[in-house]
Wavefront OBJ file of the C-alpha trace (Angstrom):
o trace
v -11.917 -9.238 14.635
v -8.889 -9.686 11.443
v -8.677 -7.245 8.696
v -7.831 -9.231 5.669
v -5.151 -7.967 3.570
v -4.863 -9.566 -0.238
v -1.351 -8.137 -2.005
v 1.947 -9.124 -1.910
v 4.671 -10.189 0.055
v 8.617 -8.976 -1.757
v 11.640 -8.780 -0.471
v 12.956 -5.055 -1.649
v 16.209 -4.369 -2.855
v 16.674 -0.954 -2.593
v 19.451 0.971 -3.864
v 20.344 5.129 -3.963
v 21.258 6.877 -6.822
v 22.961 10.123 -5.597
v 22.485 12.318 -8.235
v 18.530 13.279 -9.973
v 17.425 10.748 -12.989
v 16.390 13.750 -14.890
v 19.874 14.780 -15.233
v 20.865 11.450 -16.827
v 17.713 11.316 -19.240
v 17.532 13.314 -22.190
v 13.832 14.670 -23.124
v 14.274 14.137 -26.886
v 15.960 11.097 -26.715
v 13.590 8.843 -24.291
v 12.779 6.553 -27.572
v 16.004 4.918 -26.999
v 17.088 5.045 -23.203
v 20.681 3.290 -22.406
v 21.494 4.329 -19.227
v 23.099 3.100 -16.094
v 22.980 4.563 -12.631
v 25.556 4.540 -10.192
v 24.243 3.136 -7.252
v 27.084 3.142 -4.109
v 24.444 1.617 -1.329
v 22.358 -1.380 -1.478
v 20.217 -3.265 0.924
v 17.701 -5.870 1.211
v 14.502 -5.508 2.978
v 11.153 -7.375 4.170
v 8.554 -5.914 1.703
v 5.356 -6.070 -0.637
v 2.273 -4.142 -0.082
v 0.278 -6.907 2.240
v 3.262 -7.035 3.752
v 4.002 -3.472 4.721
v 0.293 -2.719 5.377
v 0.110 -5.763 7.946
v 3.488 -4.642 9.777
v 2.178 -1.146 10.130
v -1.372 -2.485 11.245
v 0.158 -4.221 13.831
v 2.423 -1.463 15.182
v -1.371 0.544 16.025
v -2.731 -2.539 17.876
v -4.755 -4.260 14.641
v -5.245 -7.706 13.656
v -3.786 -7.769 10.288
v -4.501 -11.369 8.126
v -2.490 -11.421 5.233
v -3.674 -13.508 1.948
v -0.321 -13.982 -0.423
v 1.582 -16.155 -2.443
v 5.369 -16.800 -1.807
v 8.168 -18.930 -2.906
v 10.825 -21.190 -2.244
v 12.815 -18.321 -0.397
v 10.324 -17.589 1.938
v 11.137 -18.971 4.960
v 12.910 -15.959 6.357
v 9.916 -13.817 5.689
v 7.282 -16.106 7.302
v 9.602 -16.644 10.287
v 9.790 -12.623 10.777
v 5.974 -12.347 11.043
v 5.679 -15.506 13.503
v 7.848 -13.498 15.655
v 6.262 -10.587 15.524
v 2.607 -12.221 16.368
v 1.476 -11.403 12.246
v -1.056 -14.439 11.315
v 0.558 -16.203 8.121
v -1.911 -18.616 7.731
v -3.558 -17.559 4.760
v -0.197 -17.459 2.872
v 0.378 -19.810 0.574
v 3.929 -21.041 -0.033
v 4.779 -22.189 -4.352
v 7.793 -24.288 -3.984
v 8.242 -23.647 -8.000
v 8.693 -20.157 -7.697
v 10.680 -17.237 -5.831
v 9.104 -15.238 -3.614
v 8.328 -11.583 -5.761
v 11.540 -9.373 -6.102
v 11.644 -5.505 -6.213
v 14.393 -3.806 -7.350
v 13.976 0.037 -6.230
v 16.257 3.063 -7.137
v 15.595 6.066 -5.408
v 17.288 9.336 -6.392
v 18.477 12.401 -4.302
v 14.708 13.756 -5.043
v 12.962 11.033 -3.761
v 11.957 9.635 -7.099
v 11.781 6.019 -7.997
v 12.783 3.744 -10.955
v 11.335 0.360 -9.818
v 11.710 -2.770 -11.857
v 9.456 -6.051 -10.369
v 10.151 -9.514 -10.715
v 6.208 -11.427 -9.846
v 7.377 -14.666 -9.021
v 4.851 -16.581 -6.530
v 2.505 -13.671 -6.915
v 1.049 -14.817 -10.061
v -0.386 -17.614 -8.261
v -2.350 -15.163 -5.639
v -5.780 -16.382 -7.425
v -4.984 -19.947 -5.787
v -6.190 -18.311 -2.476
v -9.783 -17.652 -1.751
v -10.986 -15.214 0.632
v -13.608 -17.404 1.777
v -10.667 -19.459 3.355
v -9.821 -16.658 5.430
v -12.932 -16.902 7.991
v -14.764 -14.029 9.169
v -13.034 -10.592 8.764
v -14.012 -7.116 9.583
v -12.545 -5.292 6.561
v -10.580 -6.295 3.674
v -8.436 -4.281 1.450
v -7.065 -5.588 -2.135
v -3.576 -4.060 -2.632
v -1.233 -4.703 -5.415
v -1.126 -8.518 -6.427
v -1.729 -11.002 -9.100
v -3.802 -9.641 -11.832
v -6.145 -12.708 -11.499
v -5.629 -12.610 -7.642
v -6.632 -8.807 -7.519
v -9.914 -9.675 -9.551
v -11.226 -12.353 -8.189
v -10.314 -11.491 -4.512
v -12.496 -7.882 -4.810
v -15.177 -10.121 -6.634
v -14.727 -12.814 -3.482
v -15.103 -10.147 -0.850
v -18.100 -8.387 -2.378
v -20.226 -11.721 -2.841
v -19.326 -11.939 0.946
v -20.424 -8.401 2.244
v -16.946 -7.778 3.461
v -16.263 -4.160 2.978
v -13.686 -3.669 0.771
v -10.802 -0.990 0.022
v -9.427 -1.683 -3.447
v -6.068 0.249 -3.623
v -4.524 -0.707 -7.000
v -1.412 0.853 -6.410
v 1.570 0.127 -9.252
v -0.932 -2.418 -10.326
v -3.201 -0.049 -11.784
v -1.782 -0.306 -15.300
v -2.495 -4.056 -15.253
v -6.311 -3.149 -15.853
v -8.328 -1.842 -18.200
v -10.830 1.129 -18.261
v -14.045 -1.565 -17.759
v -11.490 -3.790 -15.359
v -11.360 -0.504 -13.114
v -14.914 0.158 -13.289
v -15.494 -3.682 -12.286
v -13.355 -2.688 -9.212
v -15.125 0.724 -8.354
v -18.319 -1.126 -8.526
v -17.255 -3.947 -6.157
v -14.996 -1.523 -3.841
v -16.967 0.263 -0.534
v -13.650 2.799 -0.690
v -10.683 3.671 -3.279
v -7.045 4.518 -2.284
v -5.086 5.989 -4.868
v -1.972 8.756 -5.064
v -2.123 11.522 -7.241
v -0.435 9.943 -10.085
v -2.884 6.529 -10.047
v -5.850 9.284 -9.154
v -4.837 10.640 -12.872
v -4.522 7.537 -14.665
v -7.570 5.620 -12.929
v -9.724 8.898 -14.530
v -7.871 8.571 -17.650
v -8.530 4.786 -17.702
v -12.313 4.994 -16.916
v -13.581 8.046 -18.416
v -14.786 8.975 -14.944
v -13.985 12.202 -12.785
v -12.968 12.257 -8.998
v -16.311 13.151 -8.465
v -18.066 10.721 -10.265
v -16.208 7.707 -8.601
v -16.783 9.216 -5.606
v -20.618 8.994 -5.766
v -19.872 5.087 -6.409
v -18.411 4.443 -3.494
v -18.424 5.135 0.833
v -15.067 7.189 0.039
v -12.786 8.213 -2.626
v -9.287 8.744 -0.853
v -6.302 10.727 -2.857
v -2.867 11.214 -1.293
v -0.629 13.750 -2.229
v 2.665 13.503 -0.816
v 3.981 16.499 0.835
v 0.851 18.069 -0.167
v -1.438 15.920 2.584
v -4.636 14.192 1.345
v -8.052 14.627 0.517
v -10.992 12.450 1.241
v -14.403 12.378 -0.683
v -17.029 11.403 1.101
v -20.854 12.058 1.656
v -20.638 14.880 -1.296
v -17.942 16.984 0.593
v -14.111 16.526 0.205
v -12.344 16.948 3.895
v -8.559 18.135 3.401
v -6.214 16.440 5.550
v -2.541 17.841 6.377
v 0.643 16.349 6.035
v 2.068 15.743 8.926
v 5.618 17.223 9.217
v 8.335 14.404 9.278
v 11.456 13.896 11.460
v 13.549 13.059 8.383
v 13.076 12.078 5.016
v 15.026 9.042 4.607
v 13.178 6.962 2.123
v 9.649 7.072 0.990
v 9.092 3.242 -0.049
v 6.023 1.841 1.948
v 4.545 5.279 3.069
v 1.628 4.628 1.030
v 1.043 1.240 2.467
v 1.907 2.844 6.182
v -1.020 5.295 5.016
v -3.134 2.635 4.328
v -2.731 0.992 7.794
v -4.005 3.676 9.256
v -7.062 3.462 7.021
v -7.586 0.074 8.138
v -7.016 0.356 11.643
v -9.630 3.499 11.658
v -12.166 1.943 10.139
v -12.480 -1.009 11.995
v -12.429 1.260 15.239
v -15.475 3.404 13.725
v -13.655 6.700 13.710
v -14.558 9.664 11.622
v -12.791 10.025 8.447
v -11.037 13.439 9.701
v -9.386 11.248 12.226
v -8.643 8.773 10.094
v -7.085 10.850 7.503
v -5.068 12.187 10.217
v -3.757 8.795 11.387
v -3.009 7.788 8.093
v -1.163 10.788 7.682
v 0.995 10.643 10.486
v 1.647 6.427 10.045
v 3.138 7.787 6.472
v 5.113 9.991 8.242
v 6.530 8.221 10.738
v 7.477 5.474 7.823
v 9.766 7.885 5.883
v 11.883 8.896 8.398
v 13.000 5.377 8.303
v 15.012 3.450 6.033
v 13.036 0.720 4.314
v 9.531 -0.281 4.687
v 9.297 -2.012 7.809
v 12.105 -0.942 9.891
v 10.460 1.950 12.069
v 9.079 0.324 15.534
v 7.070 3.122 17.486
v 4.606 1.882 20.357
v 1.359 2.591 20.137
v 1.839 5.345 22.995
v 4.394 6.844 21.000
v 2.393 7.062 17.764
v -0.778 8.438 19.834
v 1.722 11.159 21.567
v 2.585 12.096 17.602
v -0.961 12.676 16.904
v -1.687 14.516 19.924
v 1.227 16.759 19.325
v -0.095 17.253 15.557
v -3.784 17.466 15.896
v -4.494 18.622 19.541
v -6.150 15.330 20.645
v -5.648 11.888 20.852
v -6.983 8.549 18.869
v -6.112 5.815 21.260
l 1 2 3 4 5 6 7 8 9 10 11 12 13 14 15 16 17 18 19 20 21 22 23 24 25 26 27 28 29 30 31 32 33 34 35 36 37 38 39 40 41 42 43 44 45 46 47 48 49 50 51 52 53 54 55 56 57 58 59 60 61 62 63 64 65 66 67 68 69 70 71 72 73 74 75 76 77 78 79 80 81 82 83 84 85 86 87 88 89 90 91 92 93 94 95 96 97 98 99 100 101 102 103 104 105 106 107 108 109 110 111 112 113 114 115 116 117 118 119 120 121 122 123 124 125 126 127 128 129 130 131 132 133 134 135 136 137 138 139 140 141 142 143 144 145 146 147 148 149 150 151 152 153 154 155 156 157 158 159 160 161 162 163 164 165 166 167 168 169 170 171 172 173 174 175 176 177 178 179 180 181 182 183 184 185 186 187 188 189 190 191 192 193 194 195 196 197 198 199 200 201 202 203 204 205 206 207 208 209 210 211 212 213 214 215 216 217 218 219 220 221 222 223 224 225 226 227 228 229 230 231 232 233 234 235 236 237 238 239 240 241 242 243 244 245 246 247 248 249 250 251 252 253 254 255 256 257 258 259 260 261 262 263 264 265 266 267 268 269 270 271 272 273 274 275 276 277 278 279 280 281 282 283 284 285 286 287 288 289 290 291 292 293 294 295 296 297 298 299 300 301 302 303 304 305 306 307 308 309 310 311
């Protein structure tokens, strides 16, 4: 059965700054920034959280079903997913808008500054979860604000187990909004920065959030991840990467591992390890959707890292 992935499809314009942002920013002048970064390299990639999660889930042999809105320039993206065998039947085309566009600049320390034009994504609320038909799990990832709220409510009304993944969309929501999401979700997945913002806005500690969901997952980059479930904390190690090429999309690769593990009924330690491995595989490749290991290769990497197989 399919996993419903509610989120954005976007074109990522990715630029590399050879220095460090911190060297160009003056701490006492942050109130009047006027900074330009020379970016010698630039490329355009297929991206967006829903697209990235679906791509990685397909690599694992899962059945992603994307629910998103795209614009008049979306034909190359839709054709790509058709060629990959990823269903786009729940993708709505908005002819009066452009597909969402992300402009990402990464410095030598893998820090990122991102500008995002939502475009057609702002119409995401026009999609209805019920139109997807039977699905086993769902994830609400960064998307249009109204769409995220409504899709979470619709998943809960249909009793679909839901991962709430606010990502870079988290600042759009008030503390009360975020408490509502937590109440609707079965699982919450955030990175360490988002965890700080989530606790600050809601006034809830991580322990209090974990008590309201089946699992709370906090990723911590090179420090691995923590999974809070059933009153315990499971520490997930970071899998050493073959190279550190591009962090864009690593969190989405991690979430694809979560979706796959949940649909296969894996225990949380195995889910976390597989998710960590997917992030490690992704970071060694430029762009969010250019790595292409086979399922057998992923299983071999998992066996090398953890001493047993998941597939």
